[in-house]
C-alpha positions as CSV (number, residue, x, y, z in Angstrom):
1,M,0.0,0.0,0.0
2,T,1.3,3.4,-0.9
3,D,1.4,6.1,1.8
4,A,4.7,7.7,1.1
5,A,6.1,4.5,-0.4
6,T,6.0,2.0,2.4
7,P,9.3,0.2,2.5
8,D,9.3,-3.5,1.4
9,K,11.5,-5.0,4.1
10,P,11.4,-8.5,5.5
11,A,9.7,-9.0,8.9
12,R,11.9,-10.0,11.8
13,G,11.3,-13.0,13.9
14,L,11.3,-16.8,13.4
15,G,12.3,-16.7,9.8
16,G,9.2,-14.6,8.8
17,L,6.8,-17.0,10.6
18,A,6.3,-14.5,13.5
19,V,3.8,-12.6,11.4
20,Y,1.3,-15.5,11.8
21,G,1.3,-14.9,15.6
22,E,0.1,-11.3,15.3
23,R,-3.4,-10.2,16.3
24,R,-4.1,-8.8,12.9
25,T,-3.5,-12.1,11.3
26,F,-5.9,-13.9,13.5
27,V,-8.5,-11.2,12.9
28,M,-7.9,-11.7,9.2
29,L,-8.7,-15.4,9.6
30,L,-12.1,-14.6,11.1
31,L,-12.9,-12.0,8.4
32,G,-11.9,-14.4,5.6
33,F,-14.4,-16.8,7.1
34,A,-17.1,-14.1,7.1
35,S,-16.2,-13.3,3.5
36,G,-16.4,-16.9,2.2
37,L,-19.6,-17.9,4.0
38,P,-22.3,-15.9,2.1
39,N,-20.6,-16.5,-1.3
40,L,-21.4,-20.2,-1.5
41,L,-24.7,-20.0,0.4
42,I,-26.5,-17.8,-2.1
43,F,-26.1,-20.2,-5.1
44,D,-24.3,-23.5,-4.7
45,T,-25.9,-24.5,-1.4
46,L,-29.1,-22.7,-2.0
47,S,-29.5,-24.6,-5.3
48,A,-29.7,-27.9,-3.4
49,W,-32.5,-26.5,-1.2
50,L,-34.4,-25.2,-4.3
51,R,-34.0,-28.5,-6.1
52,D,-35.4,-30.3,-3.0
53,D,-38.4,-28.1,-3.2
54,G,-39.0,-28.9,-6.8
55,V,-37.7,-25.7,-8.5
56,S,-36.7,-26.3,-12.1
57,L,-33.1,-26.3,-13.2
58,E,-33.7,-23.3,-15.4
59,V,-34.9,-21.2,-12.5
60,I,-32.1,-22.5,-10.3
61,A,-29.5,-21.5,-12.8
62,F,-30.9,-17.9,-12.8
63,F,-30.1,-17.7,-9.1
64,G,-26.4,-17.8,-10.1
65,L,-26.8,-14.2,-11.1
66,A,-26.8,-13.3,-7.4
67,T,-23.1,-14.0,-7.4
68,L,-22.6,-11.5,-10.2
69,T,-22.2,-8.7,-7.7
70,Y,-18.8,-10.1,-6.7
71,A,-17.4,-9.5,-10.2
72,L,-18.9,-6.0,-10.3
73,K,-18.0,-4.7,-6.9
74,F,-15.6,-2.1,-8.3
75,V,-18.7,-0.2,-9.6
76,W,-19.7,0.9,-6.0
77,A,-16.3,0.6,-4.3
78,P,-15.9,4.4,-4.5
79,L,-18.8,4.7,-2.2
80,L,-16.9,3.0,0.6
81,D,-13.9,5.2,0.0
82,R,-15.9,8.4,0.2
83,T,-18.8,7.8,2.6
84,N,-18.8,7.6,6.4
85,I,-21.5,5.8,8.4
86,P,-23.1,8.0,11.1
87,V,-22.1,7.0,14.7
88,L,-20.4,3.7,13.6
89,T,-17.5,5.5,11.8
90,K,-16.7,7.6,14.9
91,W,-16.8,4.5,17.1
92,L,-15.0,1.9,15.0
93,G,-13.2,3.8,12.2
94,H,-14.0,4.0,8.5
95,R,-13.3,0.4,7.3
96,R,-14.5,-1.4,10.4
97,S,-17.8,0.5,10.4
98,W,-18.5,-0.6,6.9
99,M,-17.6,-4.2,7.7
100,L,-20.0,-4.3,10.7
101,A,-22.8,-2.6,8.8
102,T,-22.6,-5.1,5.9
103,Q,-22.4,-8.0,8.3
104,A,-25.6,-6.9,10.0
105,V,-27.4,-6.9,6.7
106,L,-25.9,-10.3,5.8
107,I,-27.1,-11.8,9.0
108,L,-30.5,-10.4,8.5
109,G,-30.6,-11.6,4.8
110,L,-29.6,-15.1,5.7
111,W,-32.1,-15.1,8.6
112,L,-34.9,-14.0,6.2
113,I,-33.9,-16.8,3.8
114,S,-34.1,-19.3,6.7
115,G,-37.7,-18.1,7.4
116,S,-38.8,-18.4,3.7
117,D,-40.5,-21.2,1.8
118,P,-39.2,-21.4,-1.9
119,R,-42.4,-23.2,-2.9
120,S,-44.7,-20.3,-2.0
121,A,-42.3,-17.3,-2.0
122,L,-39.6,-18.0,-4.6
123,G,-39.5,-14.3,-5.6
124,M,-38.7,-13.3,-2.0
125,V,-36.0,-15.9,-1.7
126,A,-34.5,-14.6,-4.9
127,L,-34.6,-11.0,-3.5
128,F,-33.0,-12.0,-0.3
129,A,-30.3,-13.9,-2.2
130,V,-29.5,-10.8,-4.3
131,I,-29.3,-8.7,-1.1
132,V,-26.9,-11.2,0.5
133,G,-24.9,-11.2,-2.7
134,F,-24.7,-7.4,-2.9
135,F,-23.8,-6.9,0.7
136,G,-21.4,-9.9,0.7
137,A,-19.5,-8.2,-2.1
138,T,-19.6,-4.9,-0.3
139,Q,-18.2,-6.6,2.8
140,D,-15.4,-7.9,0.7
141,I,-14.5,-4.4,-0.4
142,A,-14.4,-3.2,3.2
143,I,-12.4,-6.2,4.3
144,D,-9.8,-5.8,1.6
145,A,-9.4,-2.1,2.3
146,W,-9.0,-2.8,6.0
147,R,-6.5,-5.6,5.4
148,I,-4.4,-3.3,3.2
149,E,-4.5,-0.3,5.5
150,A,-4.0,-2.2,8.8
151,A,-0.6,-3.7,7.8
152,D,2.6,-2.7,6.0
153,D,3.7,-4.4,2.8
154,S,6.0,-7.0,4.5
155,R,2.9,-8.4,6.4
156,Q,0.5,-8.4,3.4
157,G,1.5,-11.9,2.6
158,A,0.5,-13.2,6.0
159,M,-2.7,-11.2,5.9
160,A,-3.6,-12.6,2.5
161,A,-2.7,-16.1,3.6
162,A,-4.9,-15.8,6.7
163,Y,-7.8,-14.4,4.6
164,Q,-7.6,-17.3,2.1
165,L,-7.4,-19.9,4.9
166,G,-10.5,-18.4,6.6
167,W,-12.3,-18.2,3.2
168,R,-11.5,-21.9,2.4
169,V,-12.8,-23.0,5.8
170,A,-16.0,-21.1,5.2
171,Q,-16.4,-22.8,1.8
172,I,-16.1,-26.2,3.4
173,V,-18.5,-25.3,6.2
174,A,-21.0,-23.6,3.8
175,G,-20.8,-26.6,1.4
176,A,-21.2,-29.4,3.9
177,L,-22.8,-28.3,7.2
178,P,-26.1,-26.9,5.7
179,L,-26.6,-30.2,3.8
180,I,-26.0,-32.2,7.0
181,L,-28.3,-30.0,9.0
182,A,-31.0,-30.1,6.3
183,Q,-30.9,-33.9,6.3
184,I,-31.2,-34.1,10.1
185,Y,-33.6,-31.2,10.6
186,N,-34.6,-29.0,7.7
187,W,-33.3,-26.3,5.4
188,N,-34.8,-23.4,7.4
189,F,-32.9,-24.4,10.5
190,S,-29.8,-25.0,8.4
191,Y,-29.8,-21.4,7.1
192,A,-30.6,-20.0,10.6
193,V,-27.4,-21.7,11.8
194,M,-25.5,-20.1,8.8
195,A,-26.8,-16.7,9.8
196,A,-25.5,-17.3,13.4
197,L,-22.1,-18.3,12.1
198,M,-21.6,-14.8,10.6
199,G,-21.1,-13.9,14.2
200,F,-17.4,-14.9,13.7
201,G,-17.1,-12.0,11.3
202,V,-18.6,-9.6,13.9
203,L,-16.1,-10.9,16.4
204,G,-13.3,-10.3,13.9
205,V,-14.5,-6.6,13.4
206,L,-14.6,-6.0,17.2
207,M,-11.2,-7.5,17.7
208,A,-9.6,-5.7,14.7
209,P,-7.2,-2.8,15.4
210,R,-8.0,0.5,13.7
211,E,-6.5,0.9,10.3
212,K,-4.5,4.0,9.4
213,K,-6.6,7.2,9.7
214,H,-8.8,7.3,6.6
215,I,-8.8,10.5,4.6
216,I,-11.7,11.2,2.3
217,R,-10.0,13.1,-0.5
218,P,-12.1,16.2,-1.3
219,I,-13.8,16.8,-4.7
220,P,-13.9,20.6,-5.2
221,V,-17.3,21.7,-6.4
222,G,-17.6,25.0,-4.6
223,D,-17.1,27.0,-7.8
224,I,-19.7,25.0,-9.7
225,P,-23.1,26.6,-9.6
226,S,-25.9,24.6,-8.0
227,R,-28.8,23.5,-10.4
228,P,-31.0,21.3,-8.2
229,A,-33.6,20.4,-10.8
230,F,-31.1,19.7,-13.5
231,E,-28.8,17.8,-11.2
232,I,-31.6,15.4,-10.2
233,V,-32.2,14.5,-13.8
234,E,-28.5,14.2,-14.5
235,W,-28.0,11.9,-11.4
236,V,-30.8,9.6,-12.6
237,V,-29.4,9.4,-16.1
238,R,-25.8,8.9,-15.0
239,L,-26.6,6.2,-12.4
240,G,-28.9,4.5,-14.9
241,L,-26.0,4.4,-17.4
242,I,-23.7,3.0,-14.7
243,A,-26.3,0.2,-14.0
244,V,-26.6,-0.6,-17.7
245,A,-22.7,-0.7,-17.9
246,A,-22.6,-3.1,-15.0
247,L,-25.1,-5.4,-16.7
248,I,-23.1,-5.4,-19.9
249,I,-19.8,-6.0,-18.1
250,G,-21.4,-8.8,-16.1
251,T,-22.7,-10.4,-19.3
252,G,-19.2,-10.5,-20.7
253,L,-17.6,-11.8,-17.5
254,T,-20.1,-14.6,-16.9
255,D,-20.9,-15.5,-20.6
256,R,-24.5,-15.4,-19.5
257,P,-27.0,-12.8,-20.9
258,D,-29.7,-13.6,-18.4
259,A,-29.5,-10.4,-16.4
260,L,-29.3,-8.2,-19.5
261,L,-32.3,-10.0,-21.1
262,W,-34.2,-9.7,-17.8
263,A,-33.6,-6.0,-17.7
264,F,-34.2,-5.2,-21.4
265,G,-36.0,-8.2,-22.7
266,G,-39.3,-6.3,-22.9
267,V,-37.8,-3.7,-25.4
268,L,-35.8,-6.2,-27.4
269,G,-37.4,-8.2,-30.2
270,E,-37.2,-12.0,-30.2
271,P,-34.6,-12.0,-33.1
272,T,-32.3,-9.7,-31.1
273,R,-32.7,-11.8,-27.9
274,A,-31.9,-15.0,-29.9
275,M,-28.9,-13.3,-31.5
276,I,-27.4,-12.2,-28.1
277,T,-27.9,-15.7,-26.6
278,A,-26.6,-17.6,-29.7
279,G,-23.5,-15.3,-29.9
280,L,-22.5,-15.9,-26.3
281,E,-23.1,-19.6,-26.5
282,S,-20.9,-19.9,-29.6
283,S,-18.1,-22.3,-29.0
284,D,-15.8,-20.8,-31.6
285,T,-13.5,-17.8,-31.5
286,S,-16.4,-15.4,-32.2
287,G,-17.9,-16.3,-28.8
288,V,-14.7,-15.2,-27.0
289,L,-14.4,-12.0,-29.0
290,L,-18.1,-11.2,-28.2
291,Q,-17.3,-11.6,-24.5
292,F,-14.4,-9.2,-24.8
293,A,-16.6,-6.8,-26.7
294,Y,-19.2,-6.8,-24.0
295,V,-16.6,-6.1,-21.3
296,I,-14.8,-3.4,-23.3
297,G,-18.1,-1.8,-24.3
298,G,-19.4,-1.9,-20.7
299,F,-16.3,-0.2,-19.4
300,G,-16.6,2.4,-22.2
301,L,-20.2,3.1,-21.2
302,L,-19.1,3.3,-17.5
303,A,-16.4,5.9,-18.4
304,A,-19.0,7.9,-20.5
305,A,-21.4,7.9,-17.5
306,C,-18.8,9.4,-15.3
307,W,-17.3,11.8,-17.8
308,P,-18.0,15.5,-17.3
309,L,-20.5,17.1,-19.8
310,P,-18.6,18.7,-22.7
311,G,-18.3,22.5,-22.1
312,M,-20.3,22.4,-18.9
313,R,-19.2,21.6,-15.4
314,T,-21.8,20.0,-13.2
315,R,-21.7,18.7,-9.6
316,P,-22.8,15.1,-10.6
317,G,-20.1,15.1,-13.3
318,A,-17.4,16.3,-10.8
319,Y,-18.4,13.8,-8.1
320,L,-18.4,10.8,-10.5
321,A,-15.2,11.9,-12.3
322,G,-13.6,12.3,-8.9
323,S,-14.9,9.0,-7.5
324,F,-14.0,6.8,-10.5
325,G,-11.4,8.9,-12.4
326,E,-9.2,10.1,-9.6
327,P,-8.3,6.6,-8.2
328,L,-7.3,5.6,-11.7
329,M,-5.4,8.8,-12.4
330,D,-3.6,8.5,-9.0
331,F,-2.4,5.0,-10.1
332,L,-1.3,6.2,-13.5
333,I,0.5,9.2,-12.2
334,R,2.3,7.3,-9.4
335,F,3.6,4.6,-11.7
336,G,3.9,6.5,-15.0
337,K,5.0,4.4,-17.9
338,L,5.1,1.4,-15.7
339,A,1.4,1.5,-15.0
340,V,0.3,-0.3,-18.2
341,P,2.8,-3.1,-17.8
342,I,1.7,-3.5,-14.1
343,L,-2.0,-3.8,-15.2
344,A,-1.0,-6.3,-17.9
345,L,0.9,-8.3,-15.3
346,I,-2.2,-8.4,-13.0
347,C,-4.3,-9.6,-15.9
348,L,-1.9,-12.3,-17.0
349,Y,-0.5,-13.4,-13.6
350,R,-2.9,-16.3,-13.0
351,L,-3.8,-16.9,-16.7
352,A,-2.1,-20.3,-16.8
353,D,-4.3,-21.4,-13.8
354,F,-7.6,-20.0,-15.1
355,V,-7.5,-21.9,-18.4
356,L,-7.5,-25.2,-16.4
357,N,-11.2,-25.3,-16.2
358,I,-11.5,-28.8,-17.5
359,M,-9.8,-30.7,-14.7
360,N,-12.7,-32.8,-13.4
361,P,-13.4,-34.1,-17.0
362,F,-9.7,-34.7,-17.3
363,Y,-9.5,-36.8,-14.2
364,Q,-12.6,-38.7,-15.2
365,D,-11.2,-39.4,-18.7
366,L,-8.1,-40.9,-17.0
367,G,-10.4,-43.3,-15.3
368,F,-10.5,-41.9,-11.7
369,T,-13.8,-42.5,-9.9
370,K,-15.7,-39.6,-8.4
371,I,-14.8,-40.7,-4.9
372,E,-11.1,-40.8,-5.8
373,I,-11.3,-37.3,-7.3
374,A,-13.2,-36.0,-4.2
375,E,-10.7,-37.6,-1.7
376,V,-7.6,-36.3,-3.5
377,R,-8.8,-33.0,-4.8
378,K,-11.3,-31.8,-2.2
379,V,-9.6,-33.2,0.9
380,F,-5.9,-33.6,0.3
381,G,-5.9,-30.8,-2.2
382,V,-7.3,-28.3,0.3
383,V,-4.5,-29.2,2.7
384,A,-1.9,-28.7,-0.1
385,T,-3.3,-25.4,-1.1
386,S,-3.3,-24.2,2.5
387,L,0.4,-25.2,2.8
388,G,1.1,-23.1,-0.3
389,V,-0.9,-20.2,1.1
390,V,1.1,-20.2,4.3
391,A,4.3,-20.6,2.4
392,G,3.4,-17.6,0.3
393,G,2.8,-15.5,3.3
394,W,6.2,-16.6,4.8
395,M,8.0,-15.8,1.5
396,V,6.6,-12.2,1.5
397,A,7.7,-11.6,5.0
398,R,11.1,-13.3,4.5
399,L,12.1,-12.5,0.9
400,G,10.2,-9.3,0.3
401,L,7.2,-8.5,-1.9
402,I,8.8,-8.0,-5.3
403,R,10.9,-11.2,-5.1
404,T,7.9,-13.3,-4.0
405,M,5.9,-11.8,-6.9
406,V,8.5,-12.9,-9.4
407,I,8.7,-16.4,-7.8
408,G,4.9,-16.7,-7.8
409,A,4.8,-15.9,-11.6
410,F,6.7,-19.1,-12.2
411,M,4.5,-21.2,-10.0
412,S,1.4,-21.7,-12.3
413,P,3.0,-22.4,-15.7
414,I,5.7,-24.7,-14.3
415,S,3.2,-26.6,-12.1
416,N,1.0,-27.2,-15.2
417,L,3.7,-29.4,-16.7
418,I,3.0,-31.9,-13.9
419,F,-0.5,-32.5,-15.5
420,A,1.1,-33.2,-18.8
421,W,3.1,-35.9,-17.0
422,L,-0.1,-37.1,-15.2
423,A,-1.8,-37.6,-18.6
424,T,0.9,-40.1,-19.6
425,Q,0.4,-42.1,-16.3
426,G,-3.3,-42.7,-16.8
427,H,-5.3,-44.1,-13.8
428,D,-2.5,-44.0,-11.2
429,L,-3.6,-42.8,-7.7
430,T,0.0,-42.1,-6.6
431,A,0.5,-39.9,-9.7
432,L,-2.7,-38.0,-9.0
433,F,-1.6,-37.3,-5.4
434,I,1.8,-36.0,-6.6
435,A,0.3,-33.8,-9.4
436,I,-2.4,-32.2,-7.2
437,S,0.1,-31.7,-4.3
438,I,2.6,-29.8,-6.5
439,D,-0.1,-27.8,-8.3
440,N,-2.1,-26.8,-5.2
441,V,1.0,-25.7,-3.3
442,A,2.1,-23.7,-6.3
443,T,-1.4,-22.2,-6.7
444,G,-1.4,-21.2,-3.0
445,I,1.9,-19.4,-3.3
446,A,1.0,-17.6,-6.5
447,G,-2.4,-16.6,-5.2
448,T,-0.9,-15.1,-2.0
449,A,1.8,-13.4,-3.9
450,L,-0.6,-11.7,-6.3
451,I,-3.0,-10.6,-3.5
452,A,-0.1,-9.1,-1.6
453,Y,1.3,-7.4,-4.7
454,M,-2.0,-5.9,-5.7
455,S,-2.5,-4.6,-2.2
456,S,0.9,-2.8,-2.4
457,L,-0.2,-0.9,-5.4
458,T,-3.1,1.0,-3.7
459,S,-2.8,4.4,-2.0
460,I,-4.5,5.8,1.1
461,G,-7.9,7.3,0.3
462,F,-8.4,5.1,-2.8
463,T,-7.7,1.7,-1.3
464,A,-11.2,0.2,-1.8
465,T,-11.7,1.5,-5.3
466,Q,-8.2,0.6,-6.6
467,Y,-8.1,-2.9,-5.1
468,A,-11.6,-3.7,-6.2
469,L,-10.7,-2.8,-9.7
470,F,-7.4,-4.8,-9.6
471,S,-9.2,-7.9,-8.2
472,S,-11.9,-7.7,-11.0
473,L,-9.3,-7.3,-13.7
474,Y,-7.0,-10.1,-12.7
475,A,-9.5,-12.8,-13.5
476,L,-10.9,-11.2,-16.6
477,P,-8.7,-12.6,-19.4
478,G,-8.5,-16.1,-17.9
479,K,-12.3,-16.5,-17.5
480,I,-12.9,-15.5,-21.1
481,I,-10.0,-17.5,-22.7
482,A,-10.8,-20.5,-20.5
483,T,-14.0,-21.0,-22.6
484,Q,-11.8,-22.4,-25.4
485,S,-10.0,-25.0,-23.3
486,G,-12.2,-27.9,-24.3
487,K,-12.1,-26.9,-28.0
488,I,-8.3,-26.8,-27.9
489,I,-8.0,-30.3,-26.4
490,E,-10.4,-31.9,-28.8
491,G,-9.0,-29.9,-31.8
492,S,-5.5,-31.0,-30.9
493,A,-6.7,-34.6,-30.5
494,R,-8.2,-34.6,-34.0
495,W,-5.1,-32.9,-35.4
496,A,-2.9,-35.6,-33.8
497,D,-5.1,-38.4,-35.4
498,S,-4.7,-36.7,-38.8
499,G,-0.9,-36.7,-38.5
500,G,-0.4,-33.1,-37.3
501,L,2.2,-31.7,-34.9
502,P,0.5,-33.2,-31.8
503,A,0.9,-36.6,-33.3
504,A,4.5,-36.5,-32.0
505,F,3.1,-37.0,-28.5
506,K,0.9,-40.1,-29.3
507,G,3.7,-42.5,-28.5
508,L,3.6,-41.4,-24.8
509,F,0.1,-43.0,-24.6
510,T,0.7,-46.5,-25.9
511,R,1.0,-48.2,-22.5
512,L,-1.7,-46.6,-20.4
513,P,-3.4,-48.6,-17.7
514,D,-6.6,-50.4,-18.8
515,G,-9.6,-48.0,-19.2
516,S,-7.6,-44.8,-19.2
517,L,-8.9,-42.3,-21.8
518,V,-11.0,-44.9,-23.4
519,E,-14.5,-43.5,-22.6
520,G,-13.3,-39.9,-23.2
521,A,-11.9,-40.8,-26.6
522,A,-15.2,-42.4,-27.6
523,K,-17.1,-39.4,-26.5
524,S,-14.9,-37.0,-28.4
525,G,-14.7,-39.3,-31.5
526,V,-10.9,-39.6,-31.4
527,S,-8.4,-42.4,-30.6
528,V,-7.1,-43.0,-27.1
529,A,-3.6,-41.9,-28.1
530,G,-5.0,-38.9,-29.9
531,L,-6.9,-37.7,-26.8
532,G,-3.8,-38.2,-24.7
533,A,-1.9,-36.1,-27.2
534,G,-4.7,-33.5,-27.1
535,Y,-4.4,-33.2,-23.3
536,F,-0.6,-33.2,-23.5
537,T,-0.7,-30.4,-26.0
538,F,-3.2,-28.4,-24.0
539,F,-1.1,-28.5,-20.8
540,L,2.0,-27.4,-22.8
541,Y,-0.1,-24.5,-24.2
542,S,-1.2,-23.5,-20.7
543,T,2.5,-23.4,-19.7
544,V,3.5,-21.3,-22.7
545,I,0.9,-18.7,-22.1
546,G,2.2,-18.4,-18.6
547,I,5.6,-17.3,-19.9
548,F,4.1,-13.9,-20.7
549,A,3.4,-13.3,-17.0
550,I,7.0,-14.4,-16.1
551,L,8.5,-11.9,-18.6
552,L,6.3,-9.1,-17.4
553,A,7.1,-10.0,-13.8
554,F,10.9,-9.6,-14.5
555,Y,10.2,-6.4,-16.4
556,V,8.2,-4.8,-13.6
557,A,10.4,-6.1,-10.8
558,K,13.5,-4.5,-12.4
559,R,11.9,-1.0,-12.8
560,Q,9.4,-0.7,-9.9
561,P,11.9,0.0,-7.1
562,A,13.2,3.0,-9.0
563,V,9.7,4.2,-9.7
564,M,8.8,3.9,-6.0
565,A,12.0,5.7,-5.0
566,E,11.2,8.6,-7.3
567,Q,7.6,8.7,-6.0
568,K,8.9,8.8,-2.4
569,A,11.3,11.6,-3.2
570,R,8.5,13.6,-4.8
571,E,6.3,13.1,-1.7
572,E,9.1,14.1,0.6
573,A,9.8,17.2,-1.4
574,A,6.1,18.2,-1.4
575,A,5.9,17.6,2.3
576,A,9.0,19.8,2.9
577,E,7.6,22.6,0.8
578,A,4.3,22.4,2.8
579,Q,6.3,23.0,6.0
580,P,6.1,26.6,7.3
581,S,9.4,28.4,7.0
């Protein structure tokens, strides 16, 4: 976090492990739990309740839109940077007051869901789910801002690690405990217990030390004449455009036009609705390009909604330009020519991980049973990831932020090679343990390194807005490009069978255990060796695209210290000039 260029020096103590014994780290564990709990409850777990009550799969899928708020939280993040909560802010401080307020709404929302009956009040359940989704995302904004402002850069790794561990515990609890309670008692009691478990988040807020004093950066509007009637109309138009921009961006991010069609289906003709749906469902390159077009177009509309009116200064225009534009300009000014490479690094850092969205089908094609996959991936894999997360926090404290960021860039692409090796082993449980162990540890390190690095890029006053934007951007390219993973595998398999370049790998799959890749090859209409070559080619491809992040990491790491030193010198000079002579 930047507040006069916080020094990036290793923490002292037991080789960097001392940071895990600090009060802030334990608080972060509780807040991570409070962050992860509502996320799963409003769709994944709720869908099981809805199905039990006879709701159709089509309607259940629509409930997934409640989680869209997590991808769009940057839209209202400026509100948390610029708005105090009466009474609470004076008592708890800026960030903790927002955390406590959102948690109160989350507890109420989950309690209202627990008292509902989807069979007779499905619309109300949907409304409560959207409320929980919105305030869950808002809680995340406040938690991230507090985490960044409550610790220096050397401790951001441990804070990020604790957050992820708490989040993963919440995901296990929210995924298993409600089902058990629903089986023994009922779904209503189950969700009432989940509402009560949000009390751990409240405890975390009350235990949390105050962050650095929050400064709301002023937006000068005193010289702009007040036009109350005109401003009301302008606010309505601008906020309406922001809402439409959010729907468009969300459509591109999720590859689902449901929300957009729900909002504008009444004014769109059936041919237009069909064209939108068919375009996004397209499995070829045009589908990916359309997703990018939605995202870029949505951000363009968002910028237009916040842009001052040409030739006319207005208070709504000044407020929105300051709320959205100033955080971005602050980042661009602080990092100068390095700003674009840093943003590119954030977007590409986990790309090699995000394209691996076909792993369950891959394991099934190799012949592993669902129980074997669950035991290794969901149980042992969680332990391995947790070890990687803790290791990542230790590395930030011991080696420093920039070095850990560079090491983390290597983790994903290199660990993907282990899956190419696993493909050649077929149904071998020991090989599956080895592959998932290596990959999950690497994923934990890379994830912690990226969270800590993005945290260091923010500045006081704009923490919530800047981090929310970074966290939305980092997953964007991967989510969109990942839609092509299956096509690449099957295309490479057919190419191998026709004698193309991937055919060079077919010899690696001539001695697989019985049953490995047989059913998968039949489903895809290729030979067993061809499908193996397709998977092998895909994992090599996922490694190659990770090289771009590695190169960017070295480029940024070499130049960022000098940029930060220049920034610190400018800030010290400005502070010296401000001192009375």
